[in-house]
PDB file of N, CA, C and O in Angstrom:
ATOM      1  N   MET A   1      61.225-235.916 191.820  1.00  0.00           N
ATOM      2  CA  MET A   1      60.874-234.601 191.858  1.00  0.00           C
ATOM      3  C   MET A   1      61.462-234.121 190.486  1.00  0.00           C
ATOM      4  O   MET A   1      60.684-233.632 189.667  1.00  0.00           O
ATOM      5  N   TRP A   2      62.924-234.247 190.165  1.00  0.00           N
ATOM      6  CA  TRP A   2      63.425-233.834 188.656  1.00  0.00           C
ATOM      7  C   TRP A   2      62.824-234.410 187.735  1.00  0.00           C
ATOM      8  O   TRP A   2      62.917-233.811 186.663  1.00  0.00           O
ATOM      9  N   MET A   3      62.074-235.601 187.709  1.00  0.00           N
ATOM     10  CA  MET A   3      61.357-236.170 186.599  1.00  0.00           C
ATOM     11  C   MET A   3      60.105-235.233 186.201  1.00  0.00           C
ATOM     12  O   MET A   3      59.775-235.074 185.026  1.00  0.00           O
ATOM     13  N   PHE A   4      59.452-234.641 187.265  1.00  0.00           N
ATOM     14  CA  PHE A   4      58.197-233.985 186.870  1.00  0.00           C
ATOM     15  C   PHE A   4      58.932-232.639 185.874  1.00  0.00           C
ATOM     16  O   PHE A   4      58.612-232.295 184.736  1.00  0.00           O
ATOM     17  N   GLY A   5      59.729-232.215 186.544  1.00  0.00           N
ATOM     18  CA  GLY A   5      60.360-231.277 186.104  1.00  0.00           C
ATOM     19  C   GLY A   5      60.767-231.471 184.313  1.00  0.00           C
ATOM     20  O   GLY A   5      60.508-230.716 183.376  1.00  0.00           O
ATOM     21  N   ASN A   6      61.322-232.482 184.330  1.00  0.00           N
ATOM     22  CA  ASN A   6      61.709-232.893 182.916  1.00  0.00           C
ATOM     23  C   ASN A   6      60.701-233.074 181.983  1.00  0.00           C
ATOM     24  O   ASN A   6      60.730-232.856 180.772  1.00  0.00           O
ATOM     25  N   VAL A   7      59.667-233.565 182.789  1.00  0.00           N
ATOM     26  CA  VAL A   7      58.275-234.195 181.724  1.00  0.00           C
ATOM     27  C   VAL A   7      57.399-232.350 181.247  1.00  0.00           C
ATOM     28  O   VAL A   7      56.824-232.028 180.207  1.00  0.00           O
ATOM     29  N   ILE A   8      57.637-231.615 182.390  1.00  0.00           N
ATOM     30  CA  ILE A   8      57.085-230.375 182.282  1.00  0.00           C
ATOM     31  C   ILE A   8      57.805-229.581 181.117  1.00  0.00           C
ATOM     32  O   ILE A   8      57.164-229.181 180.145  1.00  0.00           O
ATOM     33  N   LEU A   9      59.301-229.350 181.272  1.00  0.00           N
ATOM     34  CA  LEU A   9      60.055-229.051 180.236  1.00  0.00           C
ATOM     35  C   LEU A   9      59.579-229.846 178.983  1.00  0.00           C
ATOM     36  O   LEU A   9      59.371-229.125 178.008  1.00  0.00           O
ATOM     37  N   LEU A  10      59.406-230.912 178.837  1.00  0.00           N
ATOM     38  CA  LEU A  10      59.341-231.340 177.515  1.00  0.00           C
ATOM     39  C   LEU A  10      57.846-231.409 176.894  1.00  0.00           C
ATOM     40  O   LEU A  10      57.612-231.533 175.692  1.00  0.00           O
ATOM     41  N   LEU A  11      56.983-231.319 177.807  1.00  0.00           N
ATOM     42  CA  LEU A  11      55.503-231.255 177.169  1.00  0.00           C
ATOM     43  C   LEU A  11      55.215-230.064 177.056  1.00  0.00           C
ATOM     44  O   LEU A  11      54.320-229.778 176.261  1.00  0.00           O
ATOM     45  N   VAL A  12      55.781-229.161 177.699  1.00  0.00           N
ATOM     46  CA  VAL A  12      55.450-227.427 177.759  1.00  0.00           C
ATOM     47  C   VAL A  12      56.226-226.526 177.130  1.00  0.00           C
ATOM     48  O   VAL A  12      55.828-225.934 176.127  1.00  0.00           O
ATOM     49  N   VAL A  13      57.361-226.341 177.638  1.00  0.00           N
ATOM     50  CA  VAL A  13      58.304-225.227 177.243  1.00  0.00           C
ATOM     51  C   VAL A  13      58.822-225.689 175.855  1.00  0.00           C
ATOM     52  O   VAL A  13      58.852-224.842 174.962  1.00  0.00           O
ATOM     53  N   VAL A  14      59.238-226.977 175.590  1.00  0.00           N
ATOM     54  CA  VAL A  14      59.413-227.251 174.432  1.00  0.00           C
ATOM     55  C   VAL A  14      58.955-226.908 173.140  1.00  0.00           C
ATOM     56  O   VAL A  14      59.614-226.399 172.234  1.00  0.00           O
ATOM     57  N   PRO A  15      57.393-227.337 173.139  1.00  0.00           N
ATOM     58  CA  PRO A  15      56.543-227.069 171.996  1.00  0.00           C
ATOM     59  C   PRO A  15      56.307-225.282 172.072  1.00  0.00           C
ATOM     60  O   PRO A  15      56.180-224.685 171.003  1.00  0.00           O
ATOM     61  N   VAL A  16      56.274-224.737 172.999  1.00  0.00           N
ATOM     62  CA  VAL A  16      56.046-223.298 172.957  1.00  0.00           C
ATOM     63  C   VAL A  16      57.496-222.633 172.380  1.00  0.00           C
ATOM     64  O   VAL A  16      57.435-221.653 171.637  1.00  0.00           O
ATOM     65  N   LEU A  17      58.746-223.193 172.746  1.00  0.00           N
ATOM     66  CA  LEU A  17      59.688-222.513 172.009  1.00  0.00           C
ATOM     67  C   LEU A  17      59.681-222.852 170.376  1.00  0.00           C
ATOM     68  O   LEU A  17      59.933-221.998 169.526  1.00  0.00           O
ATOM     69  N   VAL A  18      59.401-224.029 170.125  1.00  0.00           N
ATOM     70  CA  VAL A  18      59.217-224.483 168.734  1.00  0.00           C
ATOM     71  C   VAL A  18      58.134-223.518 167.936  1.00  0.00           C
ATOM     72  O   VAL A  18      58.299-223.017 166.824  1.00  0.00           O
ATOM     73  N   ALA A  19      57.122-223.409 168.696  1.00  0.00           N
ATOM     74  CA  ALA A  19      55.991-222.218 168.006  1.00  0.00           C
ATOM     75  C   ALA A  19      56.843-221.044 167.923  1.00  0.00           C
ATOM     76  O   ALA A  19      57.278-220.800 166.798  1.00  0.00           O
ATOM     77  N   LEU A  20      57.123-220.386 168.719  1.00  0.00           N
ATOM     78  CA  LEU A  20      57.676-219.171 168.723  1.00  0.00           C
ATOM     79  C   LEU A  20      58.850-219.243 167.526  1.00  0.00           C
ATOM     80  O   LEU A  20      58.842-218.405 166.625  1.00  0.00           O
ATOM     81  N   LEU A  21      59.615-220.047 167.567  1.00  0.00           N
ATOM     82  CA  LEU A  21      60.685-219.904 166.639  1.00  0.00           C
ATOM     83  C   LEU A  21      59.980-220.062 165.130  1.00  0.00           C
ATOM     84  O   LEU A  21      60.351-219.386 164.171  1.00  0.00           O
ATOM     85  N   ASN A  22      59.092-220.885 165.072  1.00  0.00           N
ATOM     86  CA  ASN A  22      58.373-220.794 163.832  1.00  0.00           C
ATOM     87  C   ASN A  22      57.752-219.535 163.292  1.00  0.00           C
ATOM     88  O   ASN A  22      57.833-219.140 162.129  1.00  0.00           O
ATOM     89  N   ARG A  23      57.117-218.957 164.295  1.00  0.00           N
ATOM     90  CA  ARG A  23      56.652-217.335 163.739  1.00  0.00           C
ATOM     91  C   ARG A  23      57.527-216.802 163.478  1.00  0.00           C
ATOM     92  O   ARG A  23      57.327-216.119 162.474  1.00  0.00           O
ATOM     93  N   VAL A  24      58.851-216.689 163.999  1.00  0.00           N
ATOM     94  CA  VAL A  24      59.733-215.660 163.780  1.00  0.00           C
ATOM     95  C   VAL A  24      60.553-216.050 162.558  1.00  0.00           C
ATOM     96  O   VAL A  24      61.091-215.146 161.920  1.00  0.00           O
ATOM     97  N   LEU A  25      60.699-217.347 162.165  1.00  0.00           N
ATOM     98  CA  LEU A  25      61.126-217.914 160.758  1.00  0.00           C
ATOM     99  C   LEU A  25      60.138-217.519 159.681  1.00  0.00           C
ATOM    100  O   LEU A  25      60.496-217.044 158.603  1.00  0.00           O
ATOM    101  N   ALA A  26      58.787-217.751 160.047  1.00  0.00           N
ATOM    102  CA  ALA A  26      57.799-217.057 159.045  1.00  0.00           C
ATOM    103  C   ALA A  26      57.851-215.444 158.462  1.00  0.00           C
ATOM    104  O   ALA A  26      57.747-215.062 157.296  1.00  0.00           O
ATOM    105  N   ALA A  27      58.041-214.678 159.658  1.00  0.00           N
ATOM    106  CA  ALA A  27      58.290-213.402 159.349  1.00  0.00           C
ATOM    107  C   ALA A  27      59.556-213.234 158.741  1.00  0.00           C
ATOM    108  O   ALA A  27      59.711-212.407 157.842  1.00  0.00           O
ATOM    109  N   LEU A  28      60.543-214.003 159.188  1.00  0.00           N
ATOM    110  CA  LEU A  28      61.753-213.772 158.335  1.00  0.00           C
ATOM    111  C   LEU A  28      61.586-214.013 157.055  1.00  0.00           C
ATOM    112  O   LEU A  28      62.229-213.312 156.274  1.00  0.00           O
ATOM    113  N   GLU A  29      60.629-215.126 156.485  1.00  0.00           N
ATOM    114  CA  GLU A  29      60.758-215.195 155.167  1.00  0.00           C
ATOM    115  C   GLU A  29      59.973-214.145 154.530  1.00  0.00           C
ATOM    116  O   GLU A  29      60.351-213.735 153.433  1.00  0.00           O
ATOM    117  N   ARG A  30      59.077-213.724 154.997  1.00  0.00           N
ATOM    118  CA  ARG A  30      58.403-212.596 154.335  1.00  0.00           C
ATOM    119  C   ARG A  30      58.964-211.254 154.145  1.00  0.00           C
ATOM    120  O   ARG A  30      58.640-210.528 153.205  1.00  0.00           O
ATOM    121  N   VAL A  31      59.929-210.895 155.180  1.00  0.00           N
ATOM    122  CA  VAL A  31      60.757-209.979 155.138  1.00  0.00           C
ATOM    123  C   VAL A  31      61.878-209.995 153.903  1.00  0.00           C
ATOM    124  O   VAL A  31      62.223-209.033 153.217  1.00  0.00           O
ATOM    125  N   ARG A  32      62.314-211.288 153.828  1.00  0.00           N
ATOM    126  CA  ARG A  32      63.374-211.604 152.674  1.00  0.00           C
ATOM    127  C   ARG A  32      62.571-211.750 151.182  1.00  0.00           C
ATOM    128  O   ARG A  32      63.172-211.720 150.108  1.00  0.00           O
ATOM    129  N   ALA A  33      61.435-211.875 151.287  1.00  0.00           N
ATOM    130  CA  ALA A  33      60.500-212.022 149.970  1.00  0.00           C
ATOM    131  C   ALA A  33      60.443-210.213 149.686  1.00  0.00           C
ATOM    132  O   ALA A  33      60.816-209.808 148.585  1.00  0.00           O
ATOM    133  N   ALA A  34      60.038-209.369 150.575  1.00  0.00           N
ATOM    134  CA  ALA A  34      60.186-207.999 150.426  1.00  0.00           C
ATOM    135  C   ALA A  34      61.281-207.528 150.136  1.00  0.00           C
ATOM    136  O   ALA A  34      61.149-206.463 149.533  1.00  0.00           O
ATOM    137  N   ALA A  35      62.354-207.840 150.292  1.00  0.00           N
ATOM    138  CA  ALA A  35      63.732-207.383 150.507  1.00  0.00           C
ATOM    139  C   ALA A  35      64.351-207.797 148.768  1.00  0.00           C
ATOM    140  O   ALA A  35      65.158-207.140 148.110  1.00  0.00           O
ATOM    141  N   ASP A  36      63.720-208.959 148.411  1.00  0.00           N
ATOM    142  CA  ASP A  36      64.028-209.318 147.206  1.00  0.00           C
ATOM    143  C   ASP A  36      63.306-208.493 145.812  1.00  0.00           C
ATOM    144  O   ASP A  36      63.823-208.328 144.707  1.00  0.00           O
ATOM    145  N   ASP A  37      61.884-208.034 146.308  1.00  0.00           N
ATOM    146  CA  ASP A  37      61.033-207.424 145.570  1.00  0.00           C
ATOM    147  C   ASP A  37      61.700-205.978 145.385  1.00  0.00           C
ATOM    148  O   ASP A  37      61.781-205.406 144.298  1.00  0.00           O
ATOM    149  N   VAL A  38      62.082-205.561 146.387  1.00  0.00           N
ATOM    150  CA  VAL A  38      62.779-204.089 146.628  1.00  0.00           C
ATOM    151  C   VAL A  38      64.096-204.216 145.486  1.00  0.00           C
ATOM    152  O   VAL A  38      64.316-203.458 144.541  1.00  0.00           O
ATOM    153  N   LEU A  39      64.698-205.144 145.807  1.00  0.00           N
ATOM    154  CA  LEU A  39      66.062-205.202 144.801  1.00  0.00           C
ATOM    155  C   LEU A  39      65.857-205.573 143.455  1.00  0.00           C
ATOM    156  O   LEU A  39      66.647-205.285 142.556  1.00  0.00           O
ATOM    157  N   ALA A  40      64.722-206.261 143.286  1.00  0.00           N
ATOM    158  CA  ALA A  40      64.198-206.427 141.520  1.00  0.00           C
ATOM    159  C   ALA A  40      63.784-204.857 140.937  1.00  0.00           C
ATOM    160  O   ALA A  40      64.120-204.485 139.812  1.00  0.00           O
ATOM    161  N   GLY A  41      63.054-204.064 141.825  1.00  0.00           N
ATOM    162  CA  GLY A  41      62.581-202.649 141.483  1.00  0.00           C
ATOM    163  C   GLY A  41      63.853-201.697 141.291  1.00  0.00           C
ATOM    164  O   GLY A  41      64.086-200.835 140.444  1.00  0.00           O
ATOM    165  N   ALA A  42      64.595-202.167 142.388  1.00  0.00           N
ATOM    166  CA  ALA A  42      65.971-201.097 142.141  1.00  0.00           C
ATOM    167  C   ALA A  42      66.750-201.412 141.014  1.00  0.00           C
ATOM    168  O   ALA A  42      67.363-200.420 140.621  1.00  0.00           O
ATOM    169  N   GLU A  43      66.961-202.448 140.332  1.00  0.00           N
ATOM    170  CA  GLU A  43      67.724-202.916 139.237  1.00  0.00           C
ATOM    171  C   GLU A  43      66.770-202.397 137.810  1.00  0.00           C
ATOM    172  O   GLU A  43      67.281-201.922 136.795  1.00  0.00           O
ATOM    173  N   ALA A  44      65.500-202.585 137.991  1.00  0.00           N
ATOM    174  CA  ALA A  44      64.684-202.065 136.728  1.00  0.00           C
ATOM    175  C   ALA A  44      64.912-200.425 136.763  1.00  0.00           C
ATOM    176  O   ALA A  44      64.859-199.735 135.745  1.00  0.00           O
ATOM    177  N   LEU A  45      65.158-199.941 138.003  1.00  0.00           N
ATOM    178  CA  LEU A  45      65.183-198.580 138.074  1.00  0.00           C
ATOM    179  C   LEU A  45      66.456-198.179 137.516  1.00  0.00           C
ATOM    180  O   LEU A  45      66.445-197.205 136.764  1.00  0.00           O
ATOM    181  N   THR A  46      67.540-198.755 137.753  1.00  0.00           N
ATOM    182  CA  THR A  46      68.806-198.481 137.158  1.00  0.00           C
ATOM    183  C   THR A  46      68.966-198.228 135.882  1.00  0.00           C
ATOM    184  O   THR A  46      69.832-197.446 135.490  1.00  0.00           O
ATOM    185  N   GLY A  47      68.233-198.795 135.164  1.00  0.00           N
ATOM    186  CA  GLY A  47      68.351-199.068 133.872  1.00  0.00           C
ATOM    187  C   GLY A  47      67.779-197.457 133.185  1.00  0.00           C
ATOM    188  O   GLY A  47      68.209-196.817 132.226  1.00  0.00           O
ATOM    189  N   GLU A  48      66.774-197.206 134.033  1.00  0.00           N
ATOM    190  CA  GLU A  48      66.150-195.976 133.616  1.00  0.00           C
ATOM    191  C   GLU A  48      67.092-194.700 133.985  1.00  0.00           C
ATOM    192  O   GLU A  48      66.727-193.592 133.591  1.00  0.00           O
ATOM    193  N   LEU A  49      67.966-194.795 134.528  1.00  0.00           N
ATOM    194  CA  LEU A  49      68.647-193.486 135.209  1.00  0.00           C
ATOM    195  C   LEU A  49      70.018-193.565 133.980  1.00  0.00           C
ATOM    196  O   LEU A  49      70.779-192.609 133.833  1.00  0.00           O
ATOM    197  N   GLU A  50      70.105-194.417 133.449  1.00  0.00           N
ATOM    198  CA  GLU A  50      71.279-193.725 132.230  1.00  0.00           C
ATOM    199  C   GLU A  50      71.140-192.619 131.546  1.00  0.00           C
ATOM    200  O   GLU A  50      72.149-191.994 131.218  1.00  0.00           O
ATOM    201  N   THR A  51      69.937-192.194 131.221  1.00  0.00           N
ATOM    202  CA  THR A  51      69.839-191.111 130.131  1.00  0.00           C
ATOM    203  C   THR A  51      69.808-189.581 131.225  1.00  0.00           C
ATOM    204  O   THR A  51      69.536-188.462 130.790  1.00  0.00           O
ATOM    205  N   THR A  52      70.136-189.874 132.610  1.00  0.00           N
ATOM    206  CA  THR A  52      69.947-188.576 133.439  1.00  0.00           C
ATOM    207  C   THR A  52      71.063-187.449 133.244  1.00  0.00           C
ATOM    208  O   THR A  52      70.923-186.269 133.565  1.00  0.00           O
ATOM    209  N   PRO A  53      71.974-187.908 132.774  1.00  0.00           N
ATOM    210  CA  PRO A  53      73.128-186.722 132.459  1.00  0.00           C
ATOM    211  C   PRO A  53      72.852-185.844 131.117  1.00  0.00           C
ATOM    212  O   PRO A  53      73.150-184.663 130.942  1.00  0.00           O
ATOM    213  N   GLN A  54      72.166-186.785 130.165  1.00  0.00           N
ATOM    214  CA  GLN A  54      71.486-185.974 129.178  1.00  0.00           C
ATOM    215  C   GLN A  54      70.357-185.302 129.503  1.00  0.00           C
ATOM    216  O   GLN A  54      70.037-184.370 128.766  1.00  0.00           O
ATOM    217  N   LEU A  55      69.781-185.522 130.299  1.00  0.00           N
ATOM    218  CA  LEU A  55      68.445-184.653 130.935  1.00  0.00           C
ATOM    219  C   LEU A  55      68.641-183.811 131.521  1.00  0.00           C
ATOM    220  O   LEU A  55      67.935-182.816 131.354  1.00  0.00           O
ATOM    221  N   LEU A  56      69.744-183.798 132.539  1.00  0.00           N
ATOM    222  CA  LEU A  56      70.063-182.869 133.353  1.00  0.00           C
ATOM    223  C   LEU A  56      70.623-181.681 132.472  1.00  0.00           C
ATOM    224  O   LEU A  56      70.265-180.549 132.799  1.00  0.00           O
ATOM    225  N   ALA A  57      71.690-181.865 131.100  1.00  0.00           N
ATOM    226  CA  ALA A  57      71.920-181.202 130.497  1.00  0.00           C
ATOM    227  C   ALA A  57      70.978-180.430 129.677  1.00  0.00           C
ATOM    228  O   ALA A  57      71.202-179.263 129.354  1.00  0.00           O
ATOM    229  N   THR A  58      69.929-181.077 129.340  1.00  0.00           N
ATOM    230  CA  THR A  58      68.633-180.166 128.525  1.00  0.00           C
ATOM    231  C   THR A  58      68.351-179.245 129.543  1.00  0.00           C
ATOM    232  O   THR A  58      68.380-178.031 129.342  1.00  0.00           O
ATOM    233  N   THR A  59      68.089-179.734 130.587  1.00  0.00           N
ATOM    234  CA  THR A  59      67.220-179.024 131.996  1.00  0.00           C
ATOM    235  C   THR A  59      68.334-177.698 131.875  1.00  0.00           C
ATOM    236  O   THR A  59      67.863-176.621 131.513  1.00  0.00           O
ATOM    237  N   ASP A  60      69.565-177.773 132.129  1.00  0.00           N
ATOM    238  CA  ASP A  60      70.343-176.368 132.124  1.00  0.00           C
ATOM    239  C   ASP A  60      69.935-175.633 130.999  1.00  0.00           C
ATOM    240  O   ASP A  60      69.400-174.529 131.106  1.00  0.00           O
ATOM    241  N   GLU A  61      70.178-176.234 129.832  1.00  0.00           N
ATOM    242  CA  GLU A  61      69.804-175.364 128.552  1.00  0.00           C
ATOM    243  C   GLU A  61      68.608-174.416 128.715  1.00  0.00           C
ATOM    244  O   GLU A  61      68.652-173.192 128.590  1.00  0.00           O
ATOM    245  N   THR A  62      67.478-175.201 129.028  1.00  0.00           N
ATOM    246  CA  THR A  62      66.019-174.690 129.139  1.00  0.00           C
ATOM    247  C   THR A  62      66.203-173.326 130.075  1.00  0.00           C
ATOM    248  O   THR A  62      65.912-172.211 129.642  1.00  0.00           O
ATOM    249  N   ILE A  63      66.783-173.583 131.566  1.00  0.00           N
ATOM    250  CA  ILE A  63      66.870-172.927 132.496  1.00  0.00           C
ATOM    251  C   ILE A  63      67.812-171.729 131.763  1.00  0.00           C
ATOM    252  O   ILE A  63      67.376-170.673 132.222  1.00  0.00           O
ATOM    253  N   ALA A  64      68.499-171.543 131.176  1.00  0.00           N
ATOM    254  CA  ALA A  64      69.642-170.473 130.631  1.00  0.00           C
ATOM    255  C   ALA A  64      68.413-169.799 129.465  1.00  0.00           C
ATOM    256  O   ALA A  64      68.243-168.581 129.415  1.00  0.00           O
ATOM    257  N   ALA A  65      67.778-170.561 128.752  1.00  0.00           N
ATOM    258  CA  ALA A  65      67.093-169.781 127.936  1.00  0.00           C
ATOM    259  C   ALA A  65      66.042-168.957 128.582  1.00  0.00           C
ATOM    260  O   ALA A  65      65.922-167.805 128.166  1.00  0.00           O
ATOM    261  N   VAL A  66      65.302-169.343 129.484  1.00  0.00           N
ATOM    262  CA  VAL A  66      64.383-168.956 130.264  1.00  0.00           C
ATOM    263  C   VAL A  66      64.814-167.627 131.171  1.00  0.00           C
ATOM    264  O   VAL A  66      64.214-166.583 131.428  1.00  0.00           O
ATOM    265  N   ALA A  67      66.060-168.113 131.519  1.00  0.00           N
ATOM    266  CA  ALA A  67      66.550-166.804 132.057  1.00  0.00           C
ATOM    267  C   ALA A  67      66.944-165.610 131.396  1.00  0.00           C
ATOM    268  O   ALA A  67      66.819-164.469 131.842  1.00  0.00           O
ATOM    269  N   ASP A  68      67.485-165.985 130.178  1.00  0.00           N
ATOM    270  CA  ASP A  68      67.734-164.704 129.105  1.00  0.00           C
ATOM    271  C   ASP A  68      66.348-164.194 128.768  1.00  0.00           C
ATOM    272  O   ASP A  68      66.065-162.997 128.703  1.00  0.00           O
ATOM    273  N   GLY A  69      65.488-165.214 128.555  1.00  0.00           N
ATOM    274  CA  GLY A  69      63.982-164.287 128.445  1.00  0.00           C
ATOM    275  C   GLY A  69      63.627-163.400 129.174  1.00  0.00           C
ATOM    276  O   GLY A  69      63.398-162.256 128.781  1.00  0.00           O
ATOM    277  N   ALA A  70      63.513-163.841 130.503  1.00  0.00           N
ATOM    278  CA  ALA A  70      63.166-163.100 131.784  1.00  0.00           C
ATOM    279  C   ALA A  70      64.039-161.806 131.666  1.00  0.00           C
ATOM    280  O   ALA A  70      63.427-160.758 131.462  1.00  0.00           O
ATOM    281  N   LEU A  71      65.244-161.768 131.760  1.00  0.00           N
ATOM    282  CA  LEU A  71      66.133-160.781 131.608  1.00  0.00           C
ATOM    283  C   LEU A  71      65.597-159.437 130.468  1.00  0.00           C
ATOM    284  O   LEU A  71      65.514-158.235 130.721  1.00  0.00           O
ATOM    285  N   ARG A  72      65.340-160.053 129.373  1.00  0.00           N
ATOM    286  CA  ARG A  72      65.130-159.453 128.157  1.00  0.00           C
ATOM    287  C   ARG A  72      63.564-158.600 128.391  1.00  0.00           C
ATOM    288  O   ARG A  72      63.349-157.430 128.077  1.00  0.00           O
ATOM    289  N   TYR A  73      62.643-159.503 128.991  1.00  0.00           N
ATOM    290  CA  TYR A  73      61.209-159.277 129.265  1.00  0.00           C
ATOM    291  C   TYR A  73      61.439-157.902 130.794  1.00  0.00           C
ATOM    292  O   TYR A  73      60.847-156.823 130.762  1.00  0.00           O
ATOM    293  N   ALA A  74      62.101-158.192 131.607  1.00  0.00           N
ATOM    294  CA  ALA A  74      62.608-157.008 132.640  1.00  0.00           C
ATOM    295  C   ALA A  74      62.821-155.877 132.099  1.00  0.00           C
ATOM    296  O   ALA A  74      62.293-154.830 132.476  1.00  0.00           O
ATOM    297  N   GLY A  75      63.981-156.038 130.737  1.00  0.00           N
ATOM    298  CA  GLY A  75      64.654-154.833 130.675  1.00  0.00           C
ATOM    299  C   GLY A  75      63.353-154.080 129.688  1.00  0.00           C
ATOM    300  O   GLY A  75      63.121-152.883 129.859  1.00  0.00           O
ATOM    301  N   SER A  76      62.708-154.730 128.865  1.00  0.00           N
ATOM    302  CA  SER A  76      61.253-153.781 128.262  1.00  0.00           C
ATOM    303  C   SER A  76      60.585-153.557 129.285  1.00  0.00           C
ATOM    304  O   SER A  76      59.983-152.507 129.060  1.00  0.00           O
ATOM    305  N   VAL A  77      60.266-154.025 130.547  1.00  0.00           N
ATOM    306  CA  VAL A  77      59.100-153.364 131.378  1.00  0.00           C
ATOM    307  C   VAL A  77      60.094-152.318 132.020  1.00  0.00           C
ATOM    308  O   VAL A  77      59.730-151.142 132.034  1.00  0.00           O
ATOM    309  N   GLU A  78      61.027-152.575 132.426  1.00  0.00           N
ATOM    310  CA  GLU A  78      61.808-151.118 133.263  1.00  0.00           C
ATOM    311  C   GLU A  78      61.701-149.860 132.132  1.00  0.00           C
ATOM    312  O   GLU A  78      61.293-148.760 132.505  1.00  0.00           O
ATOM    313  N   LYS A  79      62.027-150.055 130.967  1.00  0.00           N
ATOM    314  CA  LYS A  79      61.699-148.983 129.834  1.00  0.00           C
ATOM    315  C   LYS A  79      60.411-148.268 129.710  1.00  0.00           C
ATOM    316  O   LYS A  79      60.266-147.063 129.507  1.00  0.00           O
ATOM    317  N   LEU A  80      59.378-149.280 129.878  1.00  0.00           N
ATOM    318  CA  LEU A  80      58.156-148.798 130.033  1.00  0.00           C
ATOM    319  C   LEU A  80      57.601-147.949 131.147  1.00  0.00           C
ATOM    320  O   LEU A  80      56.875-146.955 131.168  1.00  0.00           O
ATOM    321  N   LEU A  81      58.177-148.662 132.042  1.00  0.00           N
ATOM    322  CA  LEU A  81      58.236-147.954 133.589  1.00  0.00           C
ATOM    323  C   LEU A  81      58.869-146.535 133.503  1.00  0.00           C
ATOM    324  O   LEU A  81      58.442-145.568 134.133  1.00  0.00           O
ATOM    325  N   ASP A  82      59.556-146.520 132.956  1.00  0.00           N
ATOM    326  CA  ASP A  82      60.538-145.158 133.174  1.00  0.00           C
ATOM    327  C   ASP A  82      60.048-143.882 132.829  1.00  0.00           C
ATOM    328  O   ASP A  82      60.755-142.886 132.984  1.00  0.00           O
TER     329      ASP A  82
END
C-alpha cells in the first residue's frame, strides 16, 4: 500500500512542485530585472538633481520680482479707482 503512495508522490506531486517553483523563480527574475532598471534610472536622475539648489534660488528671486511688480500694479490700480 505504501508503495503506491510513494509512486504517486514521485510521479505526480514532485513534478507539480518543481513546475510551480520554476514559475515562481521566473517571476522573481522578471521582478529583479525591473528593479535593476529602476535603480539605473534613479542613478541617472541623481545626476540631474545636483543643480536643484541653484534653480530654487532662481525661482525665489523670480517670485520676489513678480510679487514686487504685482504690488506696484495694485497700487497704481488703487489710485485710479479712488
